[in-house]
ChimeraX commands (.cxc) that place a marker at each C-alpha (Angstrom):
marker #1 position -9.70,-10.97,-15.39 radius 0.5
marker #1 position -8.74,-7.21,-14.69 radius 0.5
marker #1 position -5.15,-6.60,-13.42 radius 0.5
marker #1 position -5.60,-4.14,-10.60 radius 0.5
marker #1 position -1.65,-3.63,-10.06 radius 0.5
marker #1 position 1.36,-3.58,-11.25 radius 0.5
marker #1 position 4.97,-2.83,-9.60 radius 0.5
marker #1 position 8.62,-2.77,-10.37 radius 0.5
marker #1 position 10.91,-5.24,-8.86 radius 0.5
marker #1 position 13.60,-2.53,-7.24 radius 0.5
marker #1 position 16.76,-4.00,-8.59 radius 0.5
marker #1 position 16.10,-6.76,-11.27 radius 0.5
marker #1 position 14.12,-6.15,-14.85 radius 0.5
marker #1 position 11.10,-7.58,-13.45 radius 0.5
marker #1 position 7.41,-6.59,-13.30 radius 0.5
marker #1 position 4.72,-7.81,-10.61 radius 0.5
marker #1 position 1.17,-8.00,-11.26 radius 0.5
marker #1 position -2.20,-8.69,-9.43 radius 0.5
marker #1 position -5.77,-9.54,-10.12 radius 0.5
marker #1 position -9.10,-9.98,-9.87 radius 0.5
marker #1 position -8.05,-13.86,-11.01 radius 0.5
marker #1 position -7.06,-13.62,-7.05 radius 0.5
marker #1 position -3.29,-14.55,-8.42 radius 0.5
marker #1 position -0.41,-12.21,-8.60 radius 0.5
marker #1 position 2.50,-13.02,-11.43 radius 0.5
marker #1 position 6.15,-11.96,-12.12 radius 0.5
marker #1 position 7.34,-11.16,-15.56 radius 0.5
marker #1 position 10.40,-10.40,-17.32 radius 0.5
marker #1 position 10.25,-6.70,-18.85 radius 0.5
marker #1 position 12.61,-7.32,-21.75 radius 0.5
marker #1 position 11.07,-10.75,-23.06 radius 0.5
marker #1 position 7.44,-10.50,-21.39 radius 0.5
marker #1 position 7.55,-13.94,-20.00 radius 0.5
marker #1 position 5.59,-15.00,-16.95 radius 0.5
marker #1 position 8.47,-16.17,-14.50 radius 0.5
marker #1 position 5.81,-17.72,-11.47 radius 0.5
marker #1 position 2.36,-16.94,-10.73 radius 0.5
marker #1 position 1.09,-17.54,-6.71 radius 0.5
marker #1 position -2.30,-18.74,-5.65 radius 0.5
marker #1 position -3.45,-18.33,-2.14 radius 0.5
marker #1 position -5.17,-15.56,-2.06 radius 0.5
marker #1 position -9.13,-16.18,-1.86 radius 0.5
marker #1 position -10.47,-12.87,-3.66 radius 0.5
marker #1 position -9.39,-10.25,-5.86 radius 0.5
marker #1 position -5.33,-8.82,-5.16 radius 0.5
marker #1 position -5.83,-5.66,-4.98 radius 0.5
marker #1 position -1.93,-4.30,-4.80 radius 0.5
marker #1 position 1.34,-5.62,-4.43 radius 0.5
marker #1 position 4.94,-4.18,-3.21 radius 0.5
marker #1 position 8.24,-5.93,-3.64 radius 0.5
marker #1 position 10.27,-5.73,-0.59 radius 0.5
marker #1 position 13.22,-3.64,-0.45 radius 0.5
marker #1 position 16.05,-6.37,-0.09 radius 0.5
marker #1 position 14.03,-8.09,-3.47 radius 0.5
marker #1 position 13.15,-11.44,-2.51 radius 0.5
marker #1 position 10.01,-11.05,-1.06 radius 0.5
marker #1 position 6.33,-10.24,-2.18 radius 0.5
marker #1 position 3.79,-8.90,-0.12 radius 0.5
marker #1 position 0.28,-8.69,-1.38 radius 0.5
marker #1 position -2.84,-6.88,-0.24 radius 0.5
marker #1 position -6.31,-8.21,-0.92 radius 0.5
marker #1 position -10.38,-7.98,-0.77 radius 0.5
marker #1 position -9.96,-11.06,1.39 radius 0.5
marker #1 position -9.13,-8.70,4.21 radius 0.5
marker #1 position -5.54,-10.34,4.07 radius 0.5
marker #1 position -1.74,-9.07,3.32 radius 0.5
marker #1 position 0.52,-12.09,2.42 radius 0.5
marker #1 position 4.23,-12.02,2.59 radius 0.5
marker #1 position 5.65,-14.62,-0.50 radius 0.5
marker #1 position 9.22,-15.70,-0.82 radius 0.5
marker #1 position 9.44,-15.90,-4.55 radius 0.5
marker #1 position 12.45,-17.71,-4.98 radius 0.5
marker #1 position 11.13,-20.26,-3.32 radius 0.5
marker #1 position 7.45,-19.73,-4.56 radius 0.5
marker #1 position 5.63,-20.07,-1.47 radius 0.5
marker #1 position 3.79,-18.15,1.29 radius 0.5
marker #1 position 5.59,-17.44,4.57 radius 0.5
marker #1 position 3.22,-15.39,6.98 radius 0.5
marker #1 position -0.43,-14.08,6.56 radius 0.5
marker #1 position -1.26,-11.07,8.72 radius 0.5
marker #1 position -5.15,-10.91,9.20 radius 0.5
marker #1 position -5.97,-8.22,11.14 radius 0.5
marker #1 position -8.20,-6.12,8.72 radius 0.5
marker #1 position -11.93,-7.51,8.86 radius 0.5
marker #1 position -12.67,-5.99,5.07 radius 0.5
marker #1 position -11.22,-5.69,1.90 radius 0.5
marker #1 position -7.84,-4.28,1.57 radius 0.5
marker #1 position -7.10,-1.34,-0.87 radius 0.5
marker #1 position -3.29,-0.41,-0.71 radius 0.5
marker #1 position -0.23,-0.82,1.39 radius 0.5
marker #1 position 3.27,0.18,1.59 radius 0.5
marker #1 position 6.73,-1.00,2.62 radius 0.5
marker #1 position 8.76,1.64,5.03 radius 0.5
marker #1 position 12.49,2.27,3.33 radius 0.5
marker #1 position 13.96,-0.06,6.04 radius 0.5
marker #1 position 11.57,-3.14,4.96 radius 0.5
marker #1 position 10.29,-3.83,8.48 radius 0.5
marker #1 position 7.19,-2.37,8.09 radius 0.5
marker #1 position 4.11,-2.58,6.26 radius 0.5
marker #1 position 1.19,0.32,6.25 radius 0.5
marker #1 position -2.21,-0.85,5.05 radius 0.5
marker #1 position -5.39,0.46,4.17 radius 0.5
marker #1 position -8.61,-0.90,4.16 radius 0.5
marker #1 position -12.67,-0.67,3.49 radius 0.5
marker #1 position -12.85,-0.73,7.27 radius 0.5
marker #1 position -11.86,2.87,7.63 radius 0.5
marker #1 position -8.42,2.15,9.28 radius 0.5
marker #1 position -4.95,2.15,8.46 radius 0.5
marker #1 position -2.23,-0.50,10.69 radius 0.5
marker #1 position 1.02,-0.80,10.78 radius 0.5
marker #1 position 2.46,-4.66,10.27 radius 0.5
marker #1 position 5.68,-5.37,12.13 radius 0.5
marker #1 position 6.96,-8.37,9.11 radius 0.5
marker #1 position 10.04,-9.35,10.94 radius 0.5
marker #1 position 7.56,-10.61,14.04 radius 0.5
marker #1 position 4.39,-11.04,12.05 radius 0.5
marker #1 position 2.04,-9.08,14.47 radius 0.5
marker #1 position 0.10,-5.86,13.89 radius 0.5
marker #1 position 2.09,-2.80,15.91 radius 0.5
marker #1 position -0.22,-0.50,15.59 radius 0.5
marker #1 position -3.72,0.93,14.26 radius 0.5
marker #1 position -4.18,4.08,13.04 radius 0.5
marker #1 position -8.08,5.67,13.45 radius 0.5
marker #1 position -9.41,8.62,11.95 radius 0.5
marker #1 position -10.63,8.62,9.10 radius 0.5
marker #1 position -14.46,7.89,8.46 radius 0.5
marker #1 position -14.77,6.31,5.20 radius 0.5
marker #1 position -12.58,3.82,3.55 radius 0.5
marker #1 position -8.92,4.22,3.32 radius 0.5
marker #1 position -7.75,3.59,-0.48 radius 0.5
marker #1 position -4.17,4.50,-0.32 radius 0.5
marker #1 position -1.15,4.27,1.85 radius 0.5
marker #1 position 2.21,6.01,1.16 radius 0.5
marker #1 position 5.45,6.14,3.30 radius 0.5
marker #1 position 7.60,9.04,3.33 radius 0.5
marker #1 position 10.86,8.53,1.77 radius 0.5
marker #1 position 12.77,10.87,4.14 radius 0.5
marker #1 position 11.18,9.98,7.71 radius 0.5
marker #1 position 9.18,7.92,9.40 radius 0.5
marker #1 position 5.72,9.86,8.55 radius 0.5
marker #1 position 2.87,7.77,6.77 radius 0.5
marker #1 position 0.19,9.56,4.36 radius 0.5
marker #1 position -3.05,8.31,4.16 radius 0.5
marker #1 position -6.15,8.90,1.74 radius 0.5
marker #1 position -9.65,8.29,1.88 radius 0.5
marker #1 position -12.84,7.79,0.59 radius 0.5
marker #1 position -13.97,10.87,3.40 radius 0.5
marker #1 position -12.51,13.46,0.95 radius 0.5
marker #1 position -9.40,14.22,3.33 radius 0.5
marker #1 position -5.62,13.23,3.49 radius 0.5
marker #1 position -3.91,12.78,6.66 radius 0.5
marker #1 position -0.44,12.86,7.93 radius 0.5
marker #1 position 0.68,9.90,10.61 radius 0.5
marker #1 position 3.30,9.66,12.86 radius 0.5
marker #1 position 3.97,5.74,12.33 radius 0.5
marker #1 position 6.06,6.10,15.55 radius 0.5
marker #1 position 3.03,6.63,18.08 radius 0.5
marker #1 position 0.06,6.49,15.53 radius 0.5
marker #1 position -0.76,9.80,16.08 radius 0.5
marker #1 position -2.33,11.58,12.62 radius 0.5
marker #1 position -0.22,15.33,12.95 radius 0.5
marker #1 position -1.90,16.99,9.68 radius 0.5
marker #1 position -5.00,16.72,7.44 radius 0.5
marker #1 position -5.83,18.20,4.42 radius 0.5
marker #1 position -8.70,19.33,3.28 radius 0.5
marker #1 position -9.62,20.25,0.14 radius 0.5
marker #1 position -11.08,17.81,-2.36 radius 0.5
marker #1 position -14.86,17.74,-3.87 radius 0.5
marker #1 position -14.51,13.66,-3.91 radius 0.5
marker #1 position -13.46,10.04,-2.30 radius 0.5
marker #1 position -9.55,10.70,-2.27 radius 0.5
marker #1 position -8.39,7.93,-4.65 radius 0.5
marker #1 position -4.55,8.04,-4.10 radius 0.5
marker #1 position -1.55,9.67,-2.64 radius 0.5
marker #1 position 1.87,9.96,-3.26 radius 0.5
marker #1 position 4.63,11.78,-1.54 radius 0.5
marker #1 position 7.16,13.35,-3.79 radius 0.5
marker #1 position 10.97,11.53,-4.17 radius 0.5
marker #1 position 12.04,14.42,-1.12 radius 0.5
marker #1 position 9.54,14.15,0.58 radius 0.5
marker #1 position 8.71,17.39,0.83 radius 0.5
marker #1 position 5.27,17.52,-1.38 radius 0.5
marker #1 position 2.52,14.91,-1.40 radius 0.5
marker #1 position 0.54,14.54,-4.38 radius 0.5
marker #1 position -3.44,13.15,-4.32 radius 0.5
marker #1 position -6.26,12.45,-6.72 radius 0.5
marker #1 position -10.12,12.02,-6.65 radius 0.5
marker #1 position -13.32,10.66,-7.92 radius 0.5
marker #1 position -14.00,14.01,-9.43 radius 0.5
marker #1 position -10.47,13.68,-11.68 radius 0.5
marker #1 position -8.98,16.54,-9.52 radius 0.5
marker #1 position -4.92,16.39,-8.54 radius 0.5
marker #1 position -3.66,17.90,-6.05 radius 0.5
marker #1 position -0.17,19.04,-4.74 radius 0.5
marker #1 position 0.43,19.50,-1.02 radius 0.5
marker #1 position 3.41,21.95,0.39 radius 0.5
marker #1 position 4.18,20.10,3.56 radius 0.5
marker #1 position 5.92,22.61,5.43 radius 0.5
marker #1 position 3.14,25.41,4.11 radius 0.5
marker #1 position 0.18,23.21,5.26 radius 0.5
marker #1 position -1.60,23.92,2.19 radius 0.5
marker link #1:1,2 radius 0.2
marker link #1:2,3 radius 0.2
marker link #1:3,4 radius 0.2
marker link #1:4,5 radius 0.2
marker link #1:5,6 radius 0.2
marker link #1:6,7 radius 0.2
marker link #1:7,8 radius 0.2
marker link #1:8,9 radius 0.2
marker link #1:9,10 radius 0.2
marker link #1:10,11 radius 0.2
marker link #1:11,12 radius 0.2
marker link #1:12,13 radius 0.2
marker link #1:13,14 radius 0.2
marker link #1:14,15 radius 0.2
marker link #1:15,16 radius 0.2
marker link #1:16,17 radius 0.2
marker link #1:17,18 radius 0.2
marker link #1:18,19 radius 0.2
marker link #1:19,20 radius 0.2
marker link #1:20,21 radius 0.2
marker link #1:21,22 radius 0.2
marker link #1:22,23 radius 0.2
marker link #1:23,24 radius 0.2
marker link #1:24,25 radius 0.2
marker link #1:25,26 radius 0.2
marker link #1:26,27 radius 0.2
marker link #1:27,28 radius 0.2
marker link #1:28,29 radius 0.2
marker link #1:29,30 radius 0.2
marker link #1:30,31 radius 0.2
marker link #1:31,32 radius 0.2
marker link #1:32,33 radius 0.2
marker link #1:33,34 radius 0.2
marker link #1:34,35 radius 0.2
marker link #1:35,36 radius 0.2
marker link #1:36,37 radius 0.2
marker link #1:37,38 radius 0.2
marker link #1:38,39 radius 0.2
marker link #1:39,40 radius 0.2
marker link #1:40,41 radius 0.2
marker link #1:41,42 radius 0.2
marker link #1:42,43 radius 0.2
marker link #1:43,44 radius 0.2
marker link #1:44,45 radius 0.2
marker link #1:45,46 radius 0.2
marker link #1:46,47 radius 0.2
marker link #1:47,48 radius 0.2
marker link #1:48,49 radius 0.2
marker link #1:49,50 radius 0.2
marker link #1:50,51 radius 0.2
marker link #1:51,52 radius 0.2
marker link #1:52,53 radius 0.2
marker link #1:53,54 radius 0.2
marker link #1:54,55 radius 0.2
marker link #1:55,56 radius 0.2
marker link #1:56,57 radius 0.2
marker link #1:57,58 radius 0.2
marker link #1:58,59 radius 0.2
marker link #1:59,60 radius 0.2
marker link #1:60,61 radius 0.2
marker link #1:61,62 radius 0.2
marker link #1:62,63 radius 0.2
marker link #1:63,64 radius 0.2
marker link #1:64,65 radius 0.2
marker link #1:65,66 radius 0.2
marker link #1:66,67 radius 0.2
marker link #1:67,68 radius 0.2
marker link #1:68,69 radius 0.2
marker link #1:69,70 radius 0.2
marker link #1:70,71 radius 0.2
marker link #1:71,72 radius 0.2
marker link #1:72,73 radius 0.2
marker link #1:73,74 radius 0.2
marker link #1:74,75 radius 0.2
marker link #1:75,76 radius 0.2
marker link #1:76,77 radius 0.2
marker link #1:77,78 radius 0.2
marker link #1:78,79 radius 0.2
marker link #1:79,80 radius 0.2
marker link #1:80,81 radius 0.2
marker link #1:81,82 radius 0.2
marker link #1:82,83 radius 0.2
marker link #1:83,84 radius 0.2
marker link #1:84,85 radius 0.2
marker link #1:85,86 radius 0.2
marker link #1:86,87 radius 0.2
marker link #1:87,88 radius 0.2
marker link #1:88,89 radius 0.2
marker link #1:89,90 radius 0.2
marker link #1:90,91 radius 0.2
marker link #1:91,92 radius 0.2
marker link #1:92,93 radius 0.2
marker link #1:93,94 radius 0.2
marker link #1:94,95 radius 0.2
marker link #1:95,96 radius 0.2
marker link #1:96,97 radius 0.2
marker link #1:97,98 radius 0.2
marker link #1:98,99 radius 0.2
marker link #1:99,100 radius 0.2
marker link #1:100,101 radius 0.2
marker link #1:101,102 radius 0.2
marker link #1:102,103 radius 0.2
marker link #1:103,104 radius 0.2
marker link #1:104,105 radius 0.2
marker link #1:105,106 radius 0.2
marker link #1:106,107 radius 0.2
marker link #1:107,108 radius 0.2
marker link #1:108,109 radius 0.2
marker link #1:109,110 radius 0.2
marker link #1:110,111 radius 0.2
marker link #1:111,112 radius 0.2
marker link #1:112,113 radius 0.2
marker link #1:113,114 radius 0.2
marker link #1:114,115 radius 0.2
marker link #1:115,116 radius 0.2
marker link #1:116,117 radius 0.2
marker link #1:117,118 radius 0.2
marker link #1:118,119 radius 0.2
marker link #1:119,120 radius 0.2
marker link #1:120,121 radius 0.2
marker link #1:121,122 radius 0.2
marker link #1:122,123 radius 0.2
marker link #1:123,124 radius 0.2
marker link #1:124,125 radius 0.2
marker link #1:125,126 radius 0.2
marker link #1:126,127 radius 0.2
marker link #1:127,128 radius 0.2
marker link #1:128,129 radius 0.2
marker link #1:129,130 radius 0.2
marker link #1:130,131 radius 0.2
marker link #1:131,132 radius 0.2
marker link #1:132,133 radius 0.2
marker link #1:133,134 radius 0.2
marker link #1:134,135 radius 0.2
marker link #1:135,136 radius 0.2
marker link #1:136,137 radius 0.2
marker link #1:137,138 radius 0.2
marker link #1:138,139 radius 0.2
marker link #1:139,140 radius 0.2
marker link #1:140,141 radius 0.2
marker link #1:141,142 radius 0.2
marker link #1:142,143 radius 0.2
marker link #1:143,144 radius 0.2
marker link #1:144,145 radius 0.2
marker link #1:145,146 radius 0.2
marker link #1:146,147 radius 0.2
marker link #1:147,148 radius 0.2
marker link #1:148,149 radius 0.2
marker link #1:149,150 radius 0.2
marker link #1:150,151 radius 0.2
marker link #1:151,152 radius 0.2
marker link #1:152,153 radius 0.2
marker link #1:153,154 radius 0.2
marker link #1:154,155 radius 0.2
marker link #1:155,156 radius 0.2
marker link #1:156,157 radius 0.2
marker link #1:157,158 radius 0.2
marker link #1:158,159 radius 0.2
marker link #1:159,160 radius 0.2
marker link #1:160,161 radius 0.2
marker link #1:161,162 radius 0.2
marker link #1:162,163 radius 0.2
marker link #1:163,164 radius 0.2
marker link #1:164,165 radius 0.2
marker link #1:165,166 radius 0.2
marker link #1:166,167 radius 0.2
marker link #1:167,168 radius 0.2
marker link #1:168,169 radius 0.2
marker link #1:169,170 radius 0.2
marker link #1:170,171 radius 0.2
marker link #1:171,172 radius 0.2
marker link #1:172,173 radius 0.2
marker link #1:173,174 radius 0.2
marker link #1:174,175 radius 0.2
marker link #1:175,176 radius 0.2
marker link #1:176,177 radius 0.2
marker link #1:177,178 radius 0.2
marker link #1:178,179 radius 0.2
marker link #1:179,180 radius 0.2
marker link #1:180,181 radius 0.2
marker link #1:181,182 radius 0.2
marker link #1:182,183 radius 0.2
marker link #1:183,184 radius 0.2
marker link #1:184,185 radius 0.2
marker link #1:185,186 radius 0.2
marker link #1:186,187 radius 0.2
marker link #1:187,188 radius 0.2
marker link #1:188,189 radius 0.2
marker link #1:189,190 radius 0.2
marker link #1:190,191 radius 0.2
marker link #1:191,192 radius 0.2
marker link #1:192,193 radius 0.2
marker link #1:193,194 radius 0.2
marker link #1:194,195 radius 0.2
marker link #1:195,196 radius 0.2
marker link #1:196,197 radius 0.2
marker link #1:197,198 radius 0.2
marker link #1:198,199 radius 0.2
marker link #1:199,200 radius 0.2
marker link #1:200,201 radius 0.2
view
């Protein structure tokens, strides 16, 4: 079935994919060989990230869960069940300790991988949260929503510090630049915008 997400491993020449067939897979880049498959989700795998240390995979699903997989041993080590509706997006912070999630339930959450619990709930959007992304240089988190807005959060205290308005359609994705000084966003009408965080426009 349809492939929903694809990500590169941070250190090795392999990629991970997630699909509507409820499975994730790992492939070699050069030979295009299937290395491993993972089963356990009860609905489509919407998003996937490799842990920065390279030995774990995190997946988000239409079954409203986030799973942590030890792909060295091909086992699921933990399942987060904090959301009540499908998860569209996940991202891992630079230290690999926290996972941010965006869900159809209009919220974002900060999940602590080390202790296996939800640390914070980010409330402010009034429609589905389609994308989340940590700023590479700080504790800031960006979220994009079908309510046509982008929000910047201080992930340490779960407070919204800035909201960007201007999209005329549902915002479907967001990504910080490598330096973290700009944010790119795209929407359902085909528009891409870049935002200057310091200028706030």
